[in-house]
All heavy atoms as TSV, in Angstrom:
chain	resi	resn	atom	element	x	y	z
A	1	MET	N	N	-9.448	-2.799	1.915
A	1	MET	CA	C	-8.731	-1.797	2.665
A	1	MET	C	C	-8.959	-2.048	4.150
A	1	MET	O	O	-10.005	-2.503	4.567
A	1	MET	CB	C	-9.232	-0.404	2.265
A	1	MET	CG	C	-8.534	0.705	2.972
A	1	MET	SD	S	-9.048	2.350	2.449
A	1	MET	CE	C	-9.024	2.202	0.696
A	2	ALA	N	N	-7.972	-1.689	4.935
A	2	ALA	CA	C	-8.054	-1.879	6.382
A	2	ALA	C	C	-9.148	-1.006	6.996
A	2	ALA	O	O	-9.329	0.134	6.583
A	2	ALA	CB	C	-6.714	-1.545	7.012
A	3	ALA	N	N	-9.831	-1.562	7.968
A	3	ALA	CA	C	-10.830	-0.779	8.699
A	3	ALA	C	C	-10.109	0.308	9.487
A	3	ALA	O	O	-9.018	0.097	10.007
A	3	ALA	CB	C	-11.603	-1.688	9.645
A	4	GLY	N	N	-10.691	1.477	9.534
A	4	GLY	CA	C	-10.105	2.568	10.295
A	4	GLY	C	C	-8.983	3.299	9.601
A	4	GLY	O	O	-8.205	4.002	10.247
A	5	CYS	N	N	-8.885	3.162	8.296
A	5	CYS	CA	C	-7.819	3.852	7.562
A	5	CYS	C	C	-7.994	5.365	7.728
A	5	CYS	O	O	-9.092	5.894	7.593
A	5	CYS	CB	C	-7.852	3.472	6.086
A	5	CYS	SG	S	-6.392	4.076	5.201
A	6	VAL	N	N	-6.894	6.040	8.052
A	6	VAL	CA	C	-6.937	7.484	8.270
A	6	VAL	C	C	-6.011	8.259	7.334
A	6	VAL	O	O	-6.033	9.479	7.312
A	6	VAL	CB	C	-6.610	7.850	9.740
A	6	VAL	CG1	C	-7.675	7.318	10.675
A	6	VAL	CG2	C	-5.227	7.365	10.128
A	7	ARG	N	N	-5.199	7.542	6.568
A	7	ARG	CA	C	-4.301	8.219	5.628
A	7	ARG	C	C	-4.068	7.340	4.399
A	7	ARG	O	O	-3.898	6.136	4.516
A	7	ARG	CB	C	-2.963	8.541	6.300
A	7	ARG	CG	C	-2.159	9.576	5.502
A	7	ARG	CD	C	-0.916	9.996	6.233
A	7	ARG	NE	N	0.069	8.944	6.011
A	7	ARG	CZ	C	1.100	8.702	6.803
A	7	ARG	NH1	N	1.283	9.405	7.883
A	7	ARG	NH2	N	1.934	7.735	6.530
A	8	TRP	N	N	-4.081	7.987	3.251
A	8	TRP	CA	C	-3.875	7.294	1.989
A	8	TRP	C	C	-2.742	7.967	1.238
A	8	TRP	O	O	-2.425	9.128	1.459
A	8	TRP	CB	C	-5.143	7.382	1.127
A	8	TRP	CG	C	-6.312	6.705	1.746
A	8	TRP	CD1	C	-6.757	5.445	1.488
A	8	TRP	CD2	C	-7.200	7.233	2.734
A	8	TRP	NE1	N	-7.857	5.161	2.256
A	8	TRP	CE2	C	-8.150	6.255	3.042
A	8	TRP	CE3	C	-7.280	8.450	3.407
A	8	TRP	CZ2	C	-9.162	6.437	3.964
A	8	TRP	CZ3	C	-8.287	8.638	4.339
A	8	TRP	CH2	C	-9.212	7.641	4.598
A	9	ASP	N	N	-2.148	7.226	0.296
A	9	ASP	CA	C	-1.118	7.792	-0.570
A	9	ASP	C	C	-1.367	7.283	-1.978
A	9	ASP	O	O	-1.786	6.139	-2.170
A	9	ASP	CB	C	0.274	7.391	-0.085
A	9	ASP	CG	C	1.384	8.228	-0.707
A	9	ASP	OD1	O	1.092	9.176	-1.468
A	9	ASP	OD2	O	2.555	7.935	-0.418
A	10	ARG	N	N	-1.110	8.143	-2.946
A	10	ARG	CA	C	-1.364	7.815	-4.352
A	10	ARG	C	C	-0.128	7.194	-4.993
A	10	ARG	O	O	0.991	7.657	-4.798
A	10	ARG	CB	C	-1.738	9.092	-5.108
A	10	ARG	CG	C	-2.091	8.858	-6.564
A	10	ARG	CD	C	-2.600	10.116	-7.225
A	10	ARG	NE	N	-1.627	11.188	-7.237
A	10	ARG	CZ	C	-0.784	11.436	-8.236
A	10	ARG	NH1	N	-0.800	10.687	-9.316
A	10	ARG	NH2	N	0.063	12.427	-8.160
A	11	ALA	N	N	-0.350	6.157	-5.761
A	11	ALA	CA	C	0.724	5.525	-6.528
A	11	ALA	C	C	1.079	6.442	-7.696
A	11	ALA	O	O	0.211	6.808	-8.485
A	11	ALA	CB	C	0.271	4.162	-7.042
A	12	ILE	N	N	2.339	6.836	-7.769
A	12	ILE	CA	C	2.789	7.754	-8.814
A	12	ILE	C	C	3.746	7.032	-9.756
A	12	ILE	O	O	4.285	5.977	-9.419
A	12	ILE	CB	C	3.452	9.003	-8.204
A	12	ILE	CG1	C	4.657	8.622	-7.347
A	12	ILE	CG2	C	2.443	9.792	-7.378
A	12	ILE	CD1	C	5.442	9.805	-6.814
A	13	PRO	N	N	3.971	7.582	-10.942
A	13	PRO	CA	C	4.881	6.940	-11.886
A	13	PRO	C	C	6.251	6.670	-11.256
A	13	PRO	O	O	6.804	7.520	-10.552
A	13	PRO	CB	C	4.997	7.955	-13.024
A	13	PRO	CG	C	3.712	8.714	-12.972
A	13	PRO	CD	C	3.388	8.814	-11.497
A	14	GLY	N	N	6.755	5.484	-11.495
A	14	GLY	CA	C	8.053	5.086	-10.971
A	14	GLY	C	C	8.010	4.490	-9.579
A	14	GLY	O	O	9.005	3.990	-9.086
A	15	HIS	N	N	6.868	4.559	-8.941
A	15	HIS	CA	C	6.735	3.982	-7.598
A	15	HIS	C	C	5.944	2.690	-7.687
A	15	HIS	O	O	4.923	2.624	-8.350
A	15	HIS	CB	C	6.027	4.946	-6.653
A	15	HIS	CG	C	6.948	5.978	-6.101
A	15	HIS	ND1	N	6.644	6.718	-5.006
A	15	HIS	CD2	C	8.172	6.381	-6.497
A	15	HIS	CE1	C	7.643	7.540	-4.741
A	15	HIS	NE2	N	8.574	7.361	-5.648
A	16	TYR	N	N	6.451	1.700	-7.019
A	16	TYR	CA	C	5.783	0.418	-6.929
A	16	TYR	C	C	5.523	0.149	-5.456
A	16	TYR	O	O	5.780	1.009	-4.610
A	16	TYR	CB	C	6.647	-0.662	-7.583
A	16	TYR	CG	C	6.872	-0.346	-9.040
A	16	TYR	CD1	C	8.021	0.303	-9.460
A	16	TYR	CD2	C	5.901	-0.644	-9.978
A	16	TYR	CE1	C	8.207	0.627	-10.805
A	16	TYR	CE2	C	6.070	-0.322	-11.320
A	16	TYR	CZ	C	7.230	0.304	-11.727
A	16	TYR	OH	O	7.398	0.632	-13.033
A	17	CYS	N	N	5.035	-1.002	-5.123
A	17	CYS	CA	C	4.687	-1.305	-3.730
A	17	CYS	C	C	5.813	-0.949	-2.763
A	17	CYS	O	O	5.577	-0.278	-1.758
A	17	CYS	CB	C	4.356	-2.783	-3.583
A	17	CYS	SG	S	2.740	-3.246	-4.215
A	18	ASP	N	N	7.010	-1.397	-3.071
A	18	ASP	CA	C	8.103	-1.161	-2.130
A	18	ASP	C	C	8.424	0.327	-1.976
A	18	ASP	O	O	8.693	0.805	-0.882
A	18	ASP	CB	C	9.351	-1.949	-2.522
A	18	ASP	CG	C	9.857	-1.632	-3.914
A	18	ASP	OD1	O	9.073	-1.167	-4.762
A	18	ASP	OD2	O	11.053	-1.866	-4.168
A	19	LYS	N	N	8.360	1.085	-3.046
A	19	LYS	CA	C	8.622	2.524	-2.980
A	19	LYS	C	C	7.535	3.247	-2.188
A	19	LYS	O	O	7.824	4.140	-1.401
A	19	LYS	CB	C	8.723	3.125	-4.374
A	19	LYS	CG	C	9.889	2.635	-5.174
A	19	LYS	CD	C	11.111	3.416	-4.823
A	19	LYS	CE	C	12.212	3.038	-5.790
A	19	LYS	NZ	N	13.450	3.670	-5.471
A	20	LEU	N	N	6.283	2.879	-2.415
A	20	LEU	CA	C	5.184	3.497	-1.679
A	20	LEU	C	C	5.321	3.180	-0.190
A	20	LEU	O	O	5.134	4.055	0.660
A	20	LEU	CB	C	3.832	3.022	-2.204
A	20	LEU	CG	C	2.625	3.713	-1.574
A	20	LEU	CD1	C	2.464	5.117	-2.144
A	20	LEU	CD2	C	1.368	2.918	-1.811
A	21	ALA	N	N	5.659	1.953	0.118
A	21	ALA	CA	C	5.853	1.566	1.517
A	21	ALA	C	C	6.982	2.381	2.143
A	21	ALA	O	O	6.806	2.975	3.212
A	21	ALA	CB	C	6.155	0.072	1.612
A	22	GLN	N	N	8.124	2.453	1.489
A	22	GLN	CA	C	9.266	3.212	2.009
A	22	GLN	C	C	8.915	4.674	2.212
A	22	GLN	O	O	9.279	5.268	3.230
A	22	GLN	CB	C	10.459	3.100	1.059
A	22	GLN	CG	C	11.128	1.763	1.047
A	22	GLN	CD	C	12.211	1.683	-0.019
A	22	GLN	OE1	O	12.317	2.540	-0.892
A	22	GLN	NE2	N	13.019	0.644	0.059
A	23	ARG	N	N	8.235	5.259	1.255
A	23	ARG	CA	C	7.873	6.674	1.330
A	23	ARG	C	C	7.009	6.966	2.551
A	23	ARG	O	O	7.000	8.083	3.058
A	23	ARG	CB	C	7.140	7.076	0.048
A	23	ARG	CG	C	6.856	8.563	-0.034
A	23	ARG	CD	C	6.423	8.975	-1.397
A	23	ARG	NE	N	5.035	8.603	-1.634
A	23	ARG	CZ	C	4.518	8.445	-2.842
A	23	ARG	NH1	N	5.265	8.599	-3.912
A	23	ARG	NH2	N	3.254	8.132	-2.985
A	24	ASN	N	N	6.303	5.957	3.028
A	24	ASN	CA	C	5.412	6.141	4.169
A	24	ASN	C	C	5.913	5.473	5.445
A	24	ASN	O	O	5.169	5.351	6.417
A	24	ASN	CB	C	4.014	5.629	3.808
A	24	ASN	CG	C	3.356	6.549	2.820
A	24	ASN	OD1	O	2.854	7.602	3.188
A	24	ASN	ND2	N	3.386	6.200	1.535
A	25	GLY	N	N	7.179	5.051	5.440
A	25	GLY	CA	C	7.766	4.456	6.637
A	25	GLY	C	C	7.210	3.102	6.995
A	25	GLY	O	O	7.174	2.725	8.161
A	26	LEU	N	N	6.749	2.357	5.986
A	26	LEU	CA	C	6.156	1.033	6.200
A	26	LEU	C	C	7.022	-0.049	5.583
A	26	LEU	O	O	7.786	0.209	4.641
A	26	LEU	CB	C	4.775	0.956	5.526
A	26	LEU	CG	C	3.715	1.951	5.951
A	26	LEU	CD1	C	2.509	1.858	5.051
A	26	LEU	CD2	C	3.331	1.734	7.396
A	27	THR	N	N	6.861	-1.252	6.069
A	27	THR	CA	C	7.433	-2.404	5.382
A	27	THR	C	C	6.451	-2.810	4.286
A	27	THR	O	O	5.256	-2.450	4.341
A	27	THR	CB	C	7.624	-3.595	6.338
A	27	THR	OG1	O	6.340	-4.020	6.805
A	27	THR	CG2	C	8.544	-3.232	7.501
A	28	LEU	N	N	6.916	-3.562	3.341
A	28	LEU	CA	C	6.028	-4.065	2.295
A	28	LEU	C	C	4.930	-4.934	2.906
A	28	LEU	O	O	3.768	-4.847	2.512
A	28	LEU	CB	C	6.813	-4.848	1.248
A	28	LEU	CG	C	6.013	-5.443	0.110
A	28	LEU	CD1	C	5.188	-4.385	-0.614
A	28	LEU	CD2	C	6.934	-6.162	-0.862
A	29	SER	N	N	5.273	-5.724	3.899
A	29	SER	CA	C	4.286	-6.580	4.565
A	29	SER	C	C	3.184	-5.750	5.216
A	29	SER	O	O	2.003	-6.105	5.146
A	29	SER	CB	C	4.944	-7.457	5.623
A	29	SER	OG	O	5.807	-8.380	5.021
A	30	ARG	N	N	3.549	-4.635	5.848
A	30	ARG	CA	C	2.546	-3.789	6.501
A	30	ARG	C	C	1.658	-3.114	5.474
A	30	ARG	O	O	0.436	-3.018	5.648
A	30	ARG	CB	C	3.241	-2.748	7.389
A	30	ARG	CG	C	2.275	-1.859	8.123
A	30	ARG	CD	C	1.438	-2.656	9.113
A	30	ARG	NE	N	0.521	-1.745	9.811
A	30	ARG	CZ	C	-0.694	-2.075	10.185
A	30	ARG	NH1	N	-1.145	-3.299	9.984
A	30	ARG	NH2	N	-1.467	-1.208	10.781
A	31	LEU	N	N	2.247	-2.628	4.375
A	31	LEU	CA	C	1.451	-2.024	3.309
A	31	LEU	C	C	0.442	-3.029	2.776
A	31	LEU	O	O	-0.725	-2.711	2.578
A	31	LEU	CB	C	2.349	-1.521	2.173
A	31	LEU	CG	C	1.613	-0.893	0.987
A	31	LEU	CD1	C	0.939	0.416	1.392
A	31	LEU	CD2	C	2.572	-0.667	-0.174
A	32	ALA	N	N	0.882	-4.257	2.574
A	32	ALA	CA	C	-0.013	-5.306	2.072
A	32	ALA	C	C	-1.107	-5.640	3.088
A	32	ALA	O	O	-2.252	-5.878	2.706
A	32	ALA	CB	C	0.788	-6.545	1.712
A	33	ALA	N	N	-0.774	-5.632	4.365
A	33	ALA	CA	C	-1.779	-5.906	5.392
A	33	ALA	C	C	-2.860	-4.818	5.398
A	33	ALA	O	O	-4.029	-5.106	5.636
A	33	ALA	CB	C	-1.121	-6.005	6.760
A	34	LEU	N	N	-2.464	-3.587	5.120
A	34	LEU	CA	C	-3.418	-2.481	5.079
A	34	LEU	C	C	-4.239	-2.471	3.788
A	34	LEU	O	O	-5.294	-1.849	3.728
A	34	LEU	CB	C	-2.684	-1.138	5.215
A	34	LEU	CG	C	-1.992	-0.892	6.546
A	34	LEU	CD1	C	-1.149	0.373	6.476
A	34	LEU	CD2	C	-3.007	-0.811	7.670
A	35	ASN	N	N	-3.736	-3.145	2.759
A	35	ASN	CA	C	-4.374	-3.178	1.439
A	35	ASN	C	C	-4.396	-4.616	0.937
A	35	ASN	O	O	-3.537	-5.020	0.135
A	35	ASN	CB	C	-3.596	-2.284	0.467
A	35	ASN	CG	C	-3.560	-0.848	0.932
A	35	ASN	OD1	O	-4.482	-0.087	0.714
A	35	ASN	ND2	N	-2.473	-0.471	1.616
A	36	PRO	N	N	-5.344	-5.428	1.401
A	36	PRO	CA	C	-5.375	-6.854	1.076
A	36	PRO	C	C	-5.318	-7.187	-0.410
A	36	PRO	O	O	-4.883	-8.276	-0.779
A	36	PRO	CB	C	-6.688	-7.322	1.701
A	36	PRO	CG	C	-6.938	-6.365	2.814
A	36	PRO	CD	C	-6.414	-5.046	2.318
A	37	VAL	N	N	-5.708	-6.251	-1.275
A	37	VAL	CA	C	-5.640	-6.503	-2.707
A	37	VAL	C	C	-4.195	-6.793	-3.154
A	37	VAL	O	O	-3.987	-7.435	-4.176
A	37	VAL	CB	C	-6.240	-5.314	-3.509
A	37	VAL	CG1	C	-5.348	-4.083	-3.404
A	37	VAL	CG2	C	-6.459	-5.679	-4.961
A	38	LEU	N	N	-3.225	-6.366	-2.370
A	38	LEU	CA	C	-1.820	-6.571	-2.718
A	38	LEU	C	C	-1.315	-7.966	-2.361
A	38	LEU	O	O	-0.178	-8.311	-2.670
A	38	LEU	CB	C	-0.945	-5.510	-2.039
A	38	LEU	CG	C	-1.295	-4.066	-2.419
A	38	LEU	CD1	C	-0.441	-3.090	-1.629
A	38	LEU	CD2	C	-1.177	-3.833	-3.909
A	39	GLY	N	N	-2.173	-8.761	-1.738
A	39	GLY	CA	C	-1.808	-10.139	-1.398
A	39	GLY	C	C	-0.968	-10.213	-0.139
A	39	GLY	O	O	-0.413	-9.213	0.328
A	40	GLU	N	N	-0.867	-11.405	0.397
A	40	GLU	CA	C	-0.082	-11.618	1.610
A	40	GLU	C	C	1.375	-11.247	1.359
A	40	GLU	O	O	1.992	-11.734	0.398
A	40	GLU	CB	C	-0.186	-13.075	2.055
A	40	GLU	CG	C	0.438	-13.322	3.399
A	40	GLU	CD	C	0.189	-14.721	3.914
A	40	GLU	OE1	O	-0.845	-15.316	3.574
A	40	GLU	OE2	O	1.052	-15.213	4.644
A	41	ASP	N	N	1.900	-10.383	2.186
A	41	ASP	CA	C	3.276	-9.893	2.068
A	41	ASP	C	C	3.563	-9.235	0.720
A	41	ASP	O	O	4.714	-9.154	0.293
A	41	ASP	CB	C	4.285	-11.000	2.344
A	41	ASP	CG	C	4.251	-11.469	3.795
A	41	ASP	OD1	O	3.984	-10.636	4.683
A	41	ASP	OD2	O	4.495	-12.659	4.038
A	42	GLY	N	N	2.523	-8.814	0.011
A	42	GLY	CA	C	2.704	-8.102	-1.255
A	42	GLY	C	C	2.951	-8.985	-2.461
A	42	GLY	O	O	3.412	-8.503	-3.497
A	43	VAL	N	N	2.582	-10.262	-2.377
A	43	VAL	CA	C	2.852	-11.168	-3.497
A	43	VAL	C	C	2.108	-10.786	-4.777
A	43	VAL	O	O	2.515	-11.185	-5.866
A	43	VAL	CB	C	2.548	-12.649	-3.146
A	43	VAL	CG1	C	3.443	-13.138	-2.030
A	43	VAL	CG2	C	1.090	-12.851	-2.822
A	44	ASP	N	N	1.038	-9.995	-4.654
A	44	ASP	CA	C	0.271	-9.601	-5.838
A	44	ASP	C	C	0.581	-8.177	-6.306
A	44	ASP	O	O	-0.153	-7.604	-7.113
A	44	ASP	CB	C	-1.231	-9.732	-5.562
A	44	ASP	CG	C	-1.639	-11.179	-5.368
A	44	ASP	OD1	O	-1.018	-12.061	-5.988
A	44	ASP	OD2	O	-2.579	-11.426	-4.596
A	45	CYS	N	N	1.663	-7.596	-5.804
A	45	CYS	CA	C	2.000	-6.216	-6.168
A	45	CYS	C	C	2.180	-6.024	-7.676
A	45	CYS	O	O	1.787	-4.994	-8.215
A	45	CYS	CB	C	3.256	-5.764	-5.440
A	45	CYS	SG	S	2.934	-5.270	-3.735
A	46	LEU	N	N	2.761	-6.974	-8.337
A	46	LEU	CA	C	3.018	-6.801	-9.775
A	46	LEU	C	C	1.733	-6.716	-10.589
A	46	LEU	O	O	1.692	-6.061	-11.620
A	46	LEU	CB	C	3.906	-7.922	-10.302
A	46	LEU	CG	C	5.347	-7.881	-9.814
A	46	LEU	CD1	C	6.111	-9.091	-10.352
A	46	LEU	CD2	C	6.037	-6.594	-10.219
A	47	LYS	N	N	0.668	-7.369	-10.138
A	47	LYS	CA	C	-0.566	-7.351	-10.922
A	47	LYS	C	C	-1.672	-6.506	-10.306
A	47	LYS	O	O	-2.644	-6.194	-10.974
A	47	LYS	CB	C	-1.068	-8.778	-11.173
A	47	LYS	CG	C	-1.525	-9.507	-9.941
A	47	LYS	CD	C	-2.022	-10.896	-10.285
A	47	LYS	CE	C	-2.477	-11.609	-9.029
A	47	LYS	NZ	N	-3.008	-12.911	-9.305
A	48	SER	N	N	-1.537	-6.117	-9.032
A	48	SER	CA	C	-2.634	-5.422	-8.364
A	48	SER	C	C	-2.290	-4.023	-7.865
A	48	SER	O	O	-3.084	-3.400	-7.184
A	48	SER	CB	C	-3.116	-6.258	-7.169
A	48	SER	OG	O	-3.632	-7.488	-7.635
A	49	PHE	N	N	-1.119	-3.526	-8.164
A	49	PHE	CA	C	-0.717	-2.179	-7.761
A	49	PHE	C	C	-0.857	-1.287	-8.982
A	49	PHE	O	O	-0.169	-1.469	-9.977
A	49	PHE	CB	C	0.735	-2.202	-7.270
A	49	PHE	CG	C	1.181	-0.901	-6.659
A	49	PHE	CD1	C	0.793	-0.549	-5.388
A	49	PHE	CD2	C	2.006	-0.043	-7.365
A	49	PHE	CE1	C	1.218	0.648	-4.816
A	49	PHE	CE2	C	2.436	1.145	-6.804
A	49	PHE	CZ	C	2.037	1.493	-5.535
A	50	TRP	N	N	-1.775	-0.317	-8.897
A	50	TRP	CA	C	-2.122	0.474	-10.069
A	50	TRP	C	C	-1.755	1.943	-9.909
A	50	TRP	O	O	-2.003	2.550	-8.863
A	50	TRP	CB	C	-3.604	0.352	-10.365
A	50	TRP	CG	C	-4.055	-1.045	-10.627
A	50	TRP	CD1	C	-3.317	-2.077	-11.142
A	50	TRP	CD2	C	-5.342	-1.582	-10.375
A	50	TRP	NE1	N	-4.080	-3.203	-11.230
A	50	TRP	CE2	C	-5.329	-2.933	-10.770
A	50	TRP	CE3	C	-6.517	-1.051	-9.856
A	50	TRP	CZ2	C	-6.436	-3.747	-10.667
A	50	TRP	CZ3	C	-7.625	-1.863	-9.747
A	50	TRP	CH2	C	-7.572	-3.197	-10.158
A	51	LEU	N	N	-1.223	2.495	-10.950
A	51	LEU	CA	C	-0.873	3.907	-11.019
A	51	LEU	C	C	-2.101	4.773	-10.757
A	51	LEU	O	O	-3.198	4.461	-11.227
A	51	LEU	CB	C	-0.303	4.206	-12.409
A	51	LEU	CG	C	0.156	5.613	-12.692
A	51	LEU	CD1	C	1.345	5.975	-11.812
A	51	LEU	CD2	C	0.532	5.750	-14.155
A	52	ASP	N	N	-1.929	5.845	-10.005
A	52	ASP	CA	C	-2.960	6.826	-9.673
A	52	ASP	C	C	-4.051	6.311	-8.730
A	52	ASP	O	O	-5.022	7.014	-8.492
A	52	ASP	CB	C	-3.607	7.429	-10.927
A	52	ASP	CG	C	-2.653	8.361	-11.651
A	52	ASP	OD1	O	-1.829	9.018	-10.977
A	52	ASP	OD2	O	-2.736	8.439	-12.884
A	53	TYR	N	N	-3.910	5.138	-8.184
A	53	TYR	CA	C	-4.837	4.653	-7.165
A	53	TYR	C	C	-4.291	5.038	-5.792
A	53	TYR	O	O	-3.086	5.186	-5.620
A	53	TYR	CB	C	-5.011	3.128	-7.247
A	53	TYR	CG	C	-6.056	2.712	-8.232
A	53	TYR	CD1	C	-5.833	2.859	-9.597
A	53	TYR	CD2	C	-7.268	2.181	-7.814
A	53	TYR	CE1	C	-6.798	2.487	-10.513
A	53	TYR	CE2	C	-8.231	1.803	-8.735
A	53	TYR	CZ	C	-7.988	1.967	-10.083
A	53	TYR	OH	O	-8.954	1.604	-10.980
A	54	TYR	N	N	-5.189	5.194	-4.862
A	54	TYR	CA	C	-4.804	5.530	-3.492
A	54	TYR	C	C	-4.802	4.273	-2.647
A	54	TYR	O	O	-5.705	3.447	-2.746
A	54	TYR	CB	C	-5.768	6.562	-2.900
A	54	TYR	CG	C	-5.501	7.944	-3.417
A	54	TYR	CD1	C	-5.996	8.345	-4.653
A	54	TYR	CD2	C	-4.727	8.850	-2.698
A	54	TYR	CE1	C	-5.752	9.630	-5.149
A	54	TYR	CE2	C	-4.482	10.119	-3.180
A	54	TYR	CZ	C	-4.985	10.501	-4.396
A	54	TYR	OH	O	-4.722	11.746	-4.874
A	55	TYR	N	N	-3.775	4.148	-1.808
A	55	TYR	CA	C	-3.615	2.996	-0.930
A	55	TYR	C	C	-3.557	3.461	0.513
A	55	TYR	O	O	-2.977	4.522	0.809
A	55	TYR	CB	C	-2.342	2.228	-1.300
A	55	TYR	CG	C	-2.461	1.615	-2.666
A	55	TYR	CD1	C	-2.076	2.317	-3.808
A	55	TYR	CD2	C	-3.008	0.354	-2.830
A	55	TYR	CE1	C	-2.230	1.776	-5.064
A	55	TYR	CE2	C	-3.167	-0.196	-4.093
A	55	TYR	CZ	C	-2.778	0.521	-5.204
A	55	TYR	OH	O	-2.943	-0.024	-6.455
A	56	CYS	N	N	-4.144	2.687	1.399
A	56	CYS	CA	C	-4.130	3.003	2.820
A	56	CYS	C	C	-2.703	2.881	3.333
A	56	CYS	O	O	-2.017	1.876	3.075
A	56	CYS	CB	C	-5.046	2.032	3.562
A	56	CYS	SG	S	-5.114	2.354	5.347
A	57	VAL	N	N	-2.253	3.881	4.083
A	57	VAL	CA	C	-0.899	3.840	4.644
A	57	VAL	C	C	-0.888	4.065	6.159
A	57	VAL	O	O	0.184	4.066	6.770
A	57	VAL	CB	C	0.045	4.841	3.933
A	57	VAL	CG1	C	0.261	4.420	2.477
A	57	VAL	CG2	C	-0.471	6.262	4.020
A	58	ALA	N	N	-2.066	4.264	6.758
A	58	ALA	CA	C	-2.136	4.424	8.216
A	58	ALA	C	C	-3.553	4.158	8.703
A	58	ALA	O	O	-4.517	4.483	8.020
A	58	ALA	CB	C	-1.712	5.826	8.633
A	59	VAL	N	N	-3.645	3.557	9.873
A	59	VAL	CA	C	-4.941	3.333	10.513
A	59	VAL	C	C	-4.939	4.012	11.872
A	59	VAL	O	O	-3.881	4.272	12.452
A	59	VAL	CB	C	-5.265	1.828	10.668
A	59	VAL	CG1	C	-5.472	1.171	9.323
A	59	VAL	CG2	C	-4.169	1.123	11.440
A	60	SER	N	N	-6.131	4.284	12.388
A	60	SER	CA	C	-6.220	4.889	13.714
A	60	SER	C	C	-5.853	3.850	14.756
A	60	SER	O	O	-6.086	2.654	14.573
A	60	SER	CB	C	-7.617	5.425	13.971
A	60	SER	OG	O	-8.563	4.378	13.927
A	61	THR	N	N	-5.274	4.307	15.812
A	61	THR	CA	C	-4.850	3.369	16.872
A	61	THR	C	C	-5.722	3.500	18.086
A	61	THR	O	O	-6.456	4.404	18.265
A	61	THR	CB	C	-3.397	3.629	17.288
A	61	THR	OG1	O	-3.255	4.995	17.660
A	61	THR	CG2	C	-2.459	3.289	16.160
């Protein structure tokens, strides 16, 4: 997870990386940068994005 994370969002049924990113006004690339487990540009979203887990969606500036 990104250092300085100040906001998280939970993965809900029917939402995948791209939906979670859109819901939070992020690109998929930015979501992946905030959550390295998702791989560079989200290449690991299919295997590393889990239902009911919380993902960082904002860092302090």
